Each structure stands twice: as structure tokens, then as C-alpha cells.
TORVOVO-50644 format. One record per residue: residue in one letter; residue number from 1; x, y, z of N, C-alpha, C in turn. Coordinates in Angstrom, 1 decimal. Layout:
residuo | num | n.xx | n.yy | n.zz | ca.xx | ca.yy | ca.zz | c.xx | c.yy | c.zz
A | NUM | X | Y | Z | X | Y | Z | X | Y | Z
...
***
This chain:
residuo | num | n.xx | n.yy | n.zz | ca.xx | ca.yy | ca.zz | c.xx | c.yy | c.zz
M | 1 | 41.6 | -85.6 | 120.8 | 40.8 | -86.3 | 121.8 | 39.5 | -86.2 | 120.8
L | 2 | 38.8 | -87.5 | 120.6 | 37.3 | -87.4 | 119.8 | 36.2 | -87.8 | 120.7
S | 3 | 35.2 | -87.1 | 120.2 | 34.0 | -87.7 | 120.9 | 33.1 | -88.6 | 120.3
L | 4 | 32.5 | -89.4 | 120.7 | 31.7 | -90.1 | 119.8 | 30.3 | -90.2 | 120.3
G | 5 | 29.3 | -90.3 | 119.7 | 27.8 | -90.3 | 120.0 | 26.7 | -91.1 | 119.2
A | 6 | 26.1 | -91.4 | 119.7 | 25.2 | -92.5 | 118.7 | 23.7 | -92.3 | 119.3
N | 7 | 22.3 | -92.4 | 119.0 | 21.3 | -92.4 | 119.3 | 20.4 | -93.1 | 118.6
L | 8 | 20.6 | -93.8 | 117.6 | 19.7 | -94.4 | 116.6 | 20.2 | -96.0 | 116.8
G | 9 | 19.4 | -96.9 | 116.6 | 20.1 | -98.5 | 116.3 | 20.6 | -98.9 | 117.5
D | 10 | 21.6 | -100.0 | 117.4 | 22.1 | -100.7 | 118.2 | 23.4 | -99.3 | 118.7
R | 11 | 23.3 | -98.6 | 119.5 | 24.3 | -97.5 | 119.8 | 25.5 | -97.9 | 120.0
V | 12 | 25.6 | -98.8 | 121.0 | 26.9 | -99.4 | 121.5 | 27.8 | -100.0 | 120.7
A | 13 | 27.1 | -100.7 | 119.5 | 27.7 | -101.5 | 118.4 | 28.2 | -100.6 | 117.4
T | 14 | 27.8 | -99.4 | 117.2 | 27.8 | -98.7 | 115.9 | 29.1 | -98.0 | 116.3
I | 15 | 29.1 | -97.5 | 117.8 | 30.2 | -96.9 | 118.4 | 31.6 | -97.8 | 118.1
D | 16 | 31.4 | -98.8 | 118.4 | 32.3 | -99.9 | 118.6 | 33.0 | -100.3 | 117.2
R | 17 | 32.0 | -100.1 | 116.1 | 32.4 | -100.0 | 114.7 | 33.3 | -99.0 | 114.3
A | 18 | 32.7 | -97.8 | 114.7 | 33.4 | -96.3 | 114.5 | 34.7 | -96.4 | 115.1
V | 19 | 35.0 | -96.9 | 116.6 | 36.4 | -97.0 | 116.8 | 37.5 | -98.0 | 116.2
R | 20 | 36.9 | -99.0 | 115.5 | 37.3 | -100.1 | 114.8 | 37.7 | -99.2 | 113.6
A | 21 | 37.0 | -98.6 | 113.1 | 37.3 | -97.9 | 111.5 | 38.2 | -97.0 | 111.7
L | 22 | 38.4 | -95.9 | 112.7 | 39.2 | -94.9 | 112.9 | 40.3 | -95.6 | 113.2
D | 23 | 40.5 | -96.4 | 113.9 | 41.8 | -97.2 | 114.0 | 42.5 | -97.9 | 113.0
A | 24 | 41.6 | -98.1 | 112.2 | 42.1 | -98.9 | 110.8 | 42.7 | -97.7 | 109.8
I | 25 | 42.4 | -96.6 | 110.1 | 42.7 | -95.8 | 108.8 | 44.2 | -95.2 | 109.0
D | 26 | 45.0 | -95.3 | 108.0 | 46.7 | -95.0 | 108.0 | 46.6 | -93.6 | 108.6
G | 27 | 47.6 | -93.4 | 109.6 | 47.7 | -92.1 | 110.1 | 46.9 | -91.8 | 111.5
I | 28 | 46.3 | -93.0 | 111.8 | 45.4 | -92.9 | 112.9 | 45.3 | -93.8 | 113.8
R | 29 | 45.9 | -93.9 | 115.1 | 45.7 | -94.9 | 116.1 | 44.9 | -94.5 | 117.5
V | 30 | 44.0 | -95.5 | 117.8 | 43.2 | -95.0 | 119.0 | 44.0 | -95.7 | 120.2
L | 31 | 44.3 | -94.7 | 120.9 | 45.4 | -95.0 | 121.9 | 44.6 | -95.5 | 123.2
D | 32 | 43.3 | -94.8 | 123.7 | 42.4 | -95.1 | 124.8 | 41.0 | -94.9 | 124.6
R | 33 | 40.2 | -95.5 | 125.2 | 38.7 | -95.2 | 125.1 | 38.2 | -95.0 | 126.5
S | 34 | 37.1 | -94.4 | 126.7 | 36.4 | -94.3 | 128.1 | 35.6 | -95.4 | 127.7
S | 35 | 34.6 | -95.6 | 129.0 | 33.7 | -96.7 | 129.0 | 32.7 | -95.6 | 128.2
T | 36 | 31.4 | -96.5 | 128.3 | 30.3 | -96.2 | 127.5 | 29.3 | -95.3 | 128.5
W | 37 | 29.0 | -93.7 | 128.1 | 28.2 | -93.2 | 129.2 | 26.9 | -92.9 | 128.3
E | 38 | 25.8 | -92.4 | 129.1 | 24.4 | -92.3 | 128.3 | 24.2 | -90.8 | 129.0
S | 39 | 23.6 | -89.9 | 127.8 | 22.8 | -88.8 | 128.1 | 21.7 | -88.6 | 127.6
P | 40 | 20.6 | -87.6 | 128.0 | 19.3 | -87.5 | 127.2 | 19.8 | -86.5 | 126.0
S | 41 | 18.9 | -86.9 | 124.7 | 19.2 | -86.0 | 123.4 | 18.9 | -84.5 | 124.2
W | 42 | 19.3 | -83.8 | 123.2 | 19.1 | -82.3 | 123.6 | 18.9 | -81.5 | 122.2
H | 43 | 17.7 | -80.8 | 122.3 | 17.1 | -80.4 | 120.8 | 16.5 | -78.7 | 121.3
P | 44 | 16.8 | -77.9 | 120.0 | 16.5 | -76.6 | 121.0 | 14.8 | -76.2 | 121.4
D | 45 | 14.0 | -77.2 | 120.7 | 12.7 | -77.1 | 121.1 | 12.3 | -78.0 | 122.5
G | 46 | 13.3 | -78.4 | 122.9 | 12.8 | -79.2 | 124.3 | 13.6 | -80.9 | 124.3
E | 47 | 14.1 | -80.8 | 125.6 | 14.8 | -82.1 | 125.9 | 13.6 | -83.4 | 125.5
G | 48 | 14.2 | -84.7 | 125.3 | 13.7 | -85.6 | 125.0 | 12.9 | -85.7 | 124.0
L | 49 | 13.2 | -85.3 | 122.7 | 12.4 | -85.3 | 121.7 | 13.1 | -86.4 | 120.7
S | 50 | 14.3 | -86.9 | 121.0 | 14.9 | -87.8 | 120.4 | 15.3 | -89.1 | 121.5
P | 51 | 15.8 | -90.2 | 121.1 | 16.2 | -91.2 | 122.0 | 17.6 | -90.8 | 122.8
D | 52 | 17.8 | -91.1 | 123.9 | 19.1 | -90.8 | 124.6 | 20.4 | -91.3 | 123.6
Y | 53 | 21.2 | -90.7 | 124.3 | 22.4 | -91.1 | 123.3 | 23.6 | -91.9 | 124.0
A | 54 | 24.4 | -92.5 | 123.6 | 25.3 | -93.3 | 124.2 | 26.6 | -92.5 | 123.7
N | 55 | 27.4 | -92.2 | 124.6 | 28.9 | -91.6 | 124.6 | 30.0 | -92.2 | 124.8
I | 56 | 31.2 | -91.9 | 124.0 | 32.4 | -92.3 | 124.6 | 33.3 | -91.1 | 124.1
V | 57 | 34.7 | -91.2 | 124.6 | 35.8 | -90.6 | 123.9 | 36.8 | -91.3 | 123.6
V | 58 | 37.6 | -91.2 | 122.9 | 38.7 | -91.6 | 122.3 | 39.8 | -90.4 | 122.3
I | 59 | 41.0 | -91.2 | 122.7 | 42.2 | -90.5 | 122.7 | 43.1 | -91.3 | 121.7
V | 60 | 43.3 | -90.3 | 120.5 | 44.1 | -90.9 | 119.4 | 45.1 | -90.2 | 119.1
G | 61 | 46.1 | -91.1 | 118.6 | 47.4 | -90.4 | 117.8 | 47.2 | -90.2 | 116.4
T | 62 | 47.8 | -89.1 | 115.6 | 47.4 | -89.2 | 114.2 | 48.8 | -88.1 | 113.7
T | 63 | 49.0 | -88.5 | 112.8 | 50.1 | -87.8 | 111.8 | 48.9 | -86.9 | 110.8
L | 64 | 47.8 | -87.0 | 110.4 | 46.9 | -86.2 | 109.9 | 47.0 | -84.7 | 110.2
E | 65 | 46.7 | -84.1 | 109.4 | 46.5 | -82.4 | 109.5 | 44.9 | -82.2 | 110.1
P | 66 | 44.8 | -81.3 | 110.6 | 43.4 | -81.4 | 111.4 | 42.3 | -81.6 | 110.4
L | 67 | 42.4 | -80.7 | 109.3 | 41.2 | -81.0 | 108.4 | 41.2 | -82.4 | 107.6
E | 68 | 42.5 | -82.9 | 107.6 | 42.4 | -84.2 | 107.0 | 41.9 | -85.4 | 107.8
L | 69 | 42.2 | -85.2 | 109.2 | 41.4 | -85.8 | 110.2 | 39.9 | -85.7 | 110.1
L | 70 | 39.4 | -84.4 | 110.2 | 38.0 | -84.1 | 109.8 | 37.5 | -84.8 | 108.6
D | 71 | 38.3 | -84.9 | 107.5 | 38.1 | -85.8 | 106.4 | 37.7 | -87.4 | 106.7
A | 72 | 38.7 | -87.9 | 107.4 | 38.6 | -89.2 | 107.6 | 37.6 | -89.7 | 108.4
I | 73 | 37.6 | -88.8 | 109.4 | 36.1 | -88.9 | 110.5 | 34.6 | -88.9 | 109.5
R | 74 | 34.6 | -87.9 | 108.5 | 33.3 | -87.8 | 108.4 | 33.2 | -88.9 | 107.3
A | 75 | 34.3 | -89.7 | 106.7 | 34.1 | -90.8 | 105.8 | 33.8 | -92.0 | 106.7
V | 76 | 34.4 | -92.0 | 108.3 | 33.9 | -93.3 | 108.9 | 32.2 | -92.8 | 109.1
E | 77 | 31.8 | -91.7 | 109.6 | 30.6 | -91.4 | 109.6 | 29.4 | -91.8 | 108.7
D | 78 | 29.9 | -91.4 | 107.5 | 29.5 | -91.5 | 106.2 | 29.1 | -93.3 | 106.1
A | 79 | 30.4 | -93.8 | 106.1 | 30.2 | -95.5 | 106.3 | 29.4 | -95.9 | 106.8
L | 80 | 29.0 | -95.6 | 108.2 | 28.1 | -95.9 | 109.2 | 26.5 | -95.5 | 109.1
G | 81 | 26.5 | -94.6 | 108.0 | 25.0 | -94.3 | 107.8 | 24.6 | -93.0 | 108.5
R | 82 | 25.4 | -92.1 | 108.7 | 25.2 | -90.8 | 109.1 | 24.5 | -89.7 | 108.2
V | 83 | 23.4 | -89.5 | 108.5 | 22.9 | -88.7 | 107.6 | 22.9 | -86.9 | 108.2
R | 84 | 23.0 | -86.3 | 107.5 | 23.2 | -85.0 | 107.8 | 22.1 | -83.8 | 107.4
E | 85 | 20.9 | -84.1 | 108.0 | 19.6 | -83.2 | 107.5 | 19.4 | -82.4 | 108.5
E | 86 | 19.2 | -82.7 | 109.7 | 18.9 | -81.5 | 110.8 | 20.4 | -81.5 | 111.9
R | 87 | 20.3 | -80.0 | 112.2 | 21.4 | -80.0 | 113.0 | 21.4 | -80.7 | 114.4
Y | 88 | 20.0 | -80.8 | 115.1 | 20.1 | -81.5 | 116.3 | 19.5 | -82.8 | 115.9
G | 89 | 19.2 | -83.4 | 115.3 | 18.5 | -84.4 | 114.9 | 19.2 | -85.6 | 115.4
S | 90 | 18.5 | -86.8 | 115.3 | 19.3 | -88.2 | 115.9 | 20.4 | -88.5 | 114.9
R | 91 | 21.0 | -89.4 | 115.5 | 22.2 | -89.9 | 114.6 | 22.6 | -91.2 | 114.7
T | 92 | 23.0 | -91.9 | 113.8 | 23.7 | -93.2 | 113.8 | 25.0 | -93.3 | 114.5
I | 93 | 25.8 | -92.0 | 114.2 | 26.8 | -91.9 | 114.7 | 27.3 | -90.4 | 114.2
D | 94 | 27.8 | -89.8 | 115.6 | 28.4 | -88.4 | 115.3 | 30.0 | -88.6 | 116.3
I | 95 | 30.9 | -88.1 | 115.7 | 32.2 | -88.1 | 116.1 | 32.6 | -86.5 | 115.6
D | 96 | 33.1 | -86.1 | 116.6 | 33.7 | -84.7 | 116.8 | 34.9 | -84.7 | 117.3
I | 97 | 35.8 | -83.8 | 116.6 | 37.2 | -83.5 | 117.2 | 37.3 | -82.5 | 118.2
V | 98 | 37.2 | -82.8 | 119.5 | 37.2 | -81.9 | 120.7 | 38.3 | -81.3 | 120.6
A | 99 | 39.6 | -81.6 | 120.7 | 40.9 | -81.1 | 120.7 | 42.1 | -81.9 | 120.2
I | 100 | 43.1 | -81.1 | 119.7 | 44.5 | -81.6 | 119.4 | 45.1 | -81.0 | 120.0
G | 101 | 45.7 | -81.6 | 121.2 | 46.8 | -81.0 | 122.0 | 46.3 | -79.5 | 122.5
A | 102 | 47.0 | -78.5 | 122.6 | 47.2 | -77.2 | 122.5 | 46.5 | -76.4 | 121.5
L | 103 | 46.5 | -77.0 | 120.2 | 45.9 | -76.3 | 119.2 | 44.7 | -75.5 | 119.3
E | 104 | 44.6 | -74.3 | 118.7 | 43.3 | -73.6 | 118.7 | 43.3 | -73.3 | 117.1
L | 105 | 42.1 | -73.6 | 116.4 | 41.9 | -73.2 | 115.2 | 40.7 | -72.6 | 114.6
D | 106 | 40.6 | -72.0 | 113.9 | 38.8 | -71.5 | 113.5 | 39.1 | -71.4 | 112.1
T | 107 | 38.2 | -72.3 | 111.6 | 37.9 | -72.3 | 109.9 | 36.5 | -72.4 | 109.8
D | 108 | 36.0 | -71.9 | 108.5 | 34.9 | -72.6 | 108.2 | 34.4 | -73.7 | 108.4
E | 109 | 35.2 | -74.8 | 108.3 | 34.8 | -76.2 | 108.6 | 35.2 | -76.8 | 110.0
L | 110 | 36.1 | -76.1 | 110.8 | 36.7 | -76.9 | 111.7 | 37.0 | -76.0 | 112.9
T | 111 | 36.5 | -76.1 | 114.2 | 37.1 | -74.9 | 115.3 | 37.3 | -76.1 | 116.3
L | 112 | 38.7 | -75.5 | 117.0 | 39.3 | -76.2 | 117.8 | 39.8 | -75.4 | 119.1
P | 113 | 39.6 | -75.5 | 120.0 | 38.9 | -76.6 | 120.7 | 37.3 | -76.5 | 120.2
H | 114 | 36.8 | -78.0 | 120.4 | 35.2 | -77.8 | 120.1 | 34.6 | -76.7 | 120.9
P | 115 | 33.9 | -76.0 | 120.2 | 33.1 | -74.5 | 121.1 | 32.4 | -74.9 | 121.9
R | 116 | 31.6 | -76.1 | 122.0 | 30.8 | -76.2 | 123.3 | 31.3 | -77.5 | 124.4
A | 117 | 32.5 | -78.0 | 124.1 | 32.9 | -79.1 | 124.6 | 33.2 | -78.5 | 126.3
H | 118 | 33.3 | -77.6 | 126.5 | 33.5 | -77.1 | 127.8 | 32.1 | -77.2 | 128.6
E | 119 | 31.2 | -77.2 | 128.1 | 29.8 | -77.2 | 128.9 | 29.0 | -78.6 | 128.7
R | 120 | 29.7 | -79.4 | 128.1 | 28.9 | -80.9 | 128.0 | 29.3 | -81.8 | 128.8
Q | 121 | 28.6 | -82.4 | 129.6 | 29.2 | -83.8 | 130.6 | 29.2 | -84.7 | 129.6
F | 122 | 28.5 | -85.0 | 128.6 | 28.8 | -86.3 | 127.9 | 29.9 | -86.3 | 127.1
V | 123 | 31.0 | -85.2 | 127.2 | 32.1 | -85.2 | 126.7 | 33.5 | -85.2 | 127.9
L | 124 | 32.9 | -84.0 | 129.1 | 33.9 | -84.0 | 130.0 | 33.8 | -85.4 | 131.0
Q | 125 | 32.8 | -85.7 | 131.3 | 32.9 | -87.1 | 132.2 | 33.9 | -88.3 | 131.2
P | 126 | 33.6 | -88.7 | 130.4 | 34.2 | -90.0 | 129.7 | 35.8 | -89.3 | 129.7
W | 127 | 36.0 | -88.0 | 128.9 | 37.4 | -87.4 | 129.1 | 38.1 | -87.4 | 130.3
L | 128 | 37.2 | -87.2 | 131.5 | 37.8 | -87.3 | 132.8 | 38.3 | -88.5 | 132.9
E | 129 | 37.6 | -89.9 | 132.9 | 37.9 | -91.1 | 133.1 | 39.1 | -91.7 | 132.5
V | 130 | 39.4 | -91.1 | 131.3 | 40.4 | -91.6 | 130.8 | 41.8 | -90.6 | 130.6
E | 131 | 41.5 | -89.5 | 130.8 | 43.0 | -88.3 | 131.2 | 42.6 | -87.6 | 132.1
P | 132 | 42.2 | -87.8 | 133.6 | 41.8 | -87.1 | 134.6 | 42.9 | -85.7 | 134.6
A | 133 | 44.1 | -85.6 | 134.2 | 44.8 | -84.4 | 134.4 | 44.8 | -83.4 | 133.1
A | 134 | 43.8 | -83.7 | 132.2 | 43.8 | -83.1 | 131.2 | 43.1 | -81.7 | 131.1
A | 135 | 43.4 | -80.7 | 130.3 | 42.6 | -79.5 | 130.1 | 42.5 | -79.1 | 128.6
L | 136 | 41.5 | -78.4 | 128.7 | 40.6 | -78.1 | 127.5 | 41.4 | -76.9 | 127.3
P | 137 | 42.0 | -76.7 | 126.2 | 42.6 | -75.4 | 125.8 | 41.8 | -74.1 | 125.8
A | 138 | 42.1 | -73.0 | 126.3 | 41.4 | -71.9 | 126.4 | 40.1 | -71.7 | 127.6
H | 139 | 40.2 | -73.1 | 128.0 | 39.0 | -73.3 | 129.1 | 39.5 | -73.7 | 130.2
G | 140 | 40.6 | -74.6 | 130.6 | 41.1 | -75.2 | 131.8 | 40.9 | -76.6 | 131.9
P | 141 | 41.3 | -77.0 | 133.0 | 41.3 | -78.3 | 133.5 | 39.8 | -78.8 | 133.4
I | 142 | 39.7 | -80.2 | 132.8 | 38.4 | -80.7 | 132.5 | 37.7 | -81.1 | 133.9
A | 143 | 38.5 | -81.3 | 134.7 | 38.1 | -82.0 | 136.0 | 37.3 | -80.6 | 136.8
E | 144 | 37.7 | -79.2 | 136.7 | 36.8 | -78.6 | 137.3 | 36.0 | -77.8 | 136.1
L | 145 | 36.1 | -78.0 | 134.8 | 34.8 | -77.9 | 133.8 | 33.8 | -78.9 | 134.3
A | 146 | 34.0 | -80.0 | 134.5 | 33.1 | -81.0 | 134.8 | 32.2 | -80.5 | 136.0
E | 147 | 32.7 | -80.0 | 137.0 | 32.0 | -79.6 | 138.0 | 30.9 | -78.7 | 138.1
Y | 148 | 31.3 | -77.7 | 137.0 | 30.1 | -76.7 | 136.7 | 29.1 | -76.9 | 135.4
A | 149 | 29.7 | -78.0 | 134.7 | 29.1 | -78.1 | 133.3 | 27.3 | -78.5 | 133.6
D | 150 | 26.6 | -78.1 | 132.8 | 25.3 | -78.8 | 132.9 | 25.1 | -80.1 | 132.3
G | 151 | 23.8 | -80.7 | 132.5 | 23.7 | -81.9 | 131.7 | 23.7 | -83.1 | 132.7
D | 152 | 22.9 | -84.3 | 132.3 | 23.1 | -85.3 | 132.9 | 23.5 | -86.5 | 132.2
V | 153 | 24.4 | -87.0 | 132.9 | 25.2 | -88.3 | 132.3 | 25.2 | -89.5 | 133.1
W | 154 | 25.3 | -90.6 | 132.5 | 25.7 | -91.8 | 133.5 | 26.5 | -92.8 | 132.6
R | 155 | 27.0 | -93.7 | 133.6 | 28.1 | -94.5 | 132.8 | 26.9 | -95.7 | 132.8
L | 156 | 27.1 | -96.3 | 131.5 | 26.4 | -97.5 | 131.1 | 27.4 | -98.5 | 130.9
A | 157 | 28.7 | -98.6 | 130.9 | 29.6 | -99.8 | 130.6 | 30.9 | -99.4 | 130.8
***
């Protein structure tokens, strides 16, 4: 499961382009996608320093190994103008691998499941929409996680 977010430019159009680009990659098929949700930006120095994010999740099928998938995702981000200067900075597009089935992985480049997914409403609510019975490895059912996670999120479309 992938999480996509954007808070610069035409956020929804950029997310749509990212989904199409992912689906066009050999070894990746987009199987389902959530509607678009919006959430406030977050920064360690305080919320609201950047524009709000548009967010979706996509369920993908892939024949790629996890690090190959990460490389493919980074190529899509780069093609859509992603700049990696500030850790919590604004982004034209951000694509995270949240989970690949029950796989648990911890390398310098990739940690699965995503280490903060269990506390992010902008991941949990869209995921709940498309896979209500899903569970996040090492954390439990996303329906339960969504009840307790902090953060505001609302459906855009």
C-alpha cells in the first residue's frame, strides 16, 4: 500500500499524474485508490507553516522487490518535480511505501511497515476507505488505529 501526498501547485492533478505514472511502470499495477483527503501540514516548529496536503492511498500489485519499488517511486517523484531539501518541507509530491503485505523490513533506505503510519490519520482514513479489514503489520487493524491516531483529516473528493 502506498500513500501519496502533495501540498504545492495543483495538488490533486499532481497526485493523479503520479498514480498514472506508477500504473505505467512494468511490474506495478494500481488496483484501487481512495478518494482525496486533506490534512494540515506538519512541521516540528509548528503546524500551518506550509499549505495543507491532499492525500490518497493506492493499493498496488507489484512484482518488484521492495528496494526496486522504492527506486521506481523515487523516479516518479523526481519526474513530478519533487525536491528533497528539507525533511518536513513542502512537496509537489510525496509517495511512501506504507506496507507490502505482512513484510517487515529495516534497512538504511526503507523501513516496512512505514514507522509512523500507525499514527497518521492522513494514511489511516484513506486506507480504511479502500481496505476496511486491513491490518498494519506489528500494529494491528487500521480501523482500531484510526480511532486513536491524532490529526485532522477530511475528505475532499
